[in-house]
N, C-alpha and C positions, 0 to 999 in steps of 0.2 A: 191515726196514733197518737198524732201531736194532741188532737182534741180529748182523747182516751186519758192522755196523761196529765193534763189540765187539772186544777184541783179548784181553782175559782171560777165560781159561775160565769162572773161578768167577762173575762178571758173567753171563757168558751164560747158564749154568744156573739161576742167578736169574731173568733175565729168561723163559726157556722154563718155568718152574715158576710164575711170575706169567699167561702166558700161557696157560697149559694151565687156570689155574684161572678165567680169564676164562672161556673158551671154554666151560668146564662149567657156569659162573654163566651166561652167557648162554643154554646150553641149557636149562635151568631156567626162565628166564625167559621165554624163547619157549613152553614148555609151557604156562606159566602166561596166556600172552596168548591162546595158541590154545586152549587146552583148558581150563582150569580158572576162568577168570573167572565170577564169578556161581557158581561151585559151594561148595556147602557142604563136601566131601568134599576142598577142595584140600590139598596137603601142607602144614603148618605147621612152622616150625622157630625154633630158639631161635637168635638171634645176638647176640653182643657189640656194643656200641659200637664199640670198635676194630675188629672185623671189617669193620663196615659203614662205617666212615671208610677202611679200606683198600680196600673195593669200589668206594667213591667216589673215592678217588684214582686207582684204576687202569680203571676205566671212563670216568672223565668226563675224566681229565687225560693217559691214555699217548698219546704220538704226536702229541699236539696243537700244532701249528705257526702256526695262524691265528688265535687266541685273542687278541682286543683288549681282553679286561678279565683282571684278575688275579684269580684264584680262590684264596679263602683258607680254612682251615678251621678252627673253633675248638671242638676235643673235649676234654674232661677228660683230663689226664694218665694218670688212672688206667682210661681206656674200657673198658679189658678186663674190669674188675670189674662192668661194667654190662650185663644182658642183658635182652632182650625178645621175643616171641614174634612171628611173624609169618606171613602167607603167605607161602612162599619167592618170594624175587624181589620182593616186590610195594614195600617199602621202598625199595630201589634207584629202582626205576620213579617212584615218586611222588615222589623227591627229585629225580629226573634232571628229569621234567616241568617241574618248580619252577625247577629250575638252568636248563633250556631257557627258560622262559619269562624270566628274569632276563639271561640274555645277548641275548635279544632287545630287552628294554629296555635295556639299557646300550646295544646298538649304536646304537639310534636315537637315543640323547641325545647320545653322544660320535662317533659317526658313524666308527669304526674311528682314532681318538685317544686317546692315554692319558687315565687318569681313571678309568674303568668297573673297580668292585669288584663281586665276587660273594660271599659270606662264607654258608658253610654251618657251621652250628654245631648242638653238642648239648650240655644242660644237663640237671643232675638236679635236681629241685625237690621233696624230700622223695621220694614214693612215684611219681612222676611222669617220665617222660622227654620232654625239649622238644628236637624238631628244627626247626631253624628256615634258610630261605634267605633271604638280604637281598642286595637290589642298588642301587645307586644312579641308576640308569637313569631312563628320563621318569616312571615312576609310574603310578598308576592314579587316575583321577578316584574321586571318593564314588560315584556310581552304577556304574561299574566293580565295584567293590568290593562294593556292595548285590547287583547280577547275580550275584556270585560266591557270596556267601551264601545266596541265593535260586535259587542252582541254575539260573540261566537262561543259555540257550545263546547267547552273543553275541560273535562275532569281529570285532574292527577289523582283522586280519591280513590282507593279500590272499590269500595263500595258506593262510591258517588256517582250519580249521573249527569251534572253540570247544567241540573236546570232550576236549583234553587235561585241562582242569580238571574236567571232570565224571567223565574216570577217576580224577583225584586223591580227587574226593570219594566216588566207587564203593569205590575201594581203604582208603580210609581207614575207611569203614564196616565194609567184610568185614573190616578188622584189629581193628576196636573202638577204633581211634585217633580223637581230635577232632581239628578242623583249622580254625584260626584265621587270617584273611587281616586285615591291617593295613596301613594306608598312613601314611606320615606326612610332614608339610608340611618340606621344607628350603629 
């Protein structure tokens, strides 16, 4: 729809290239989910923070018209200078799952009204790359945080199954990433 509304050919070409990239990426992600989860021989790739940020912007934000939360990105200005290795597509899936949970928490608190914020950030701390998802939604109880840390499957969602965070843990382990879950009292 967005491409059909464009009048300038150059903008249309850029959108087509971006959509082709998204489809290619989603094909690789689908392969990861369907074929490679748990496999030690999964294809790995090097990706820059800039590429990750572009993927997140494209795949989380492209064409979103119903979002009742502000989605912010806080990545270093020189994000293209920082590279890391991942199981192809898994970093996006990890962050997507966390962003989806954040969105649900924001909706629960703000009930469709303005004020909800989801922030995805990246920071370089010495030799470590720290990726974070923050939201100002309903938050988690200390018990929920403990369940997540102990990897206990519990879901308070009517339609949820509690396996999303299990996937996040498993993919973090498969990538050699550490995962920290924190809550703040605001």
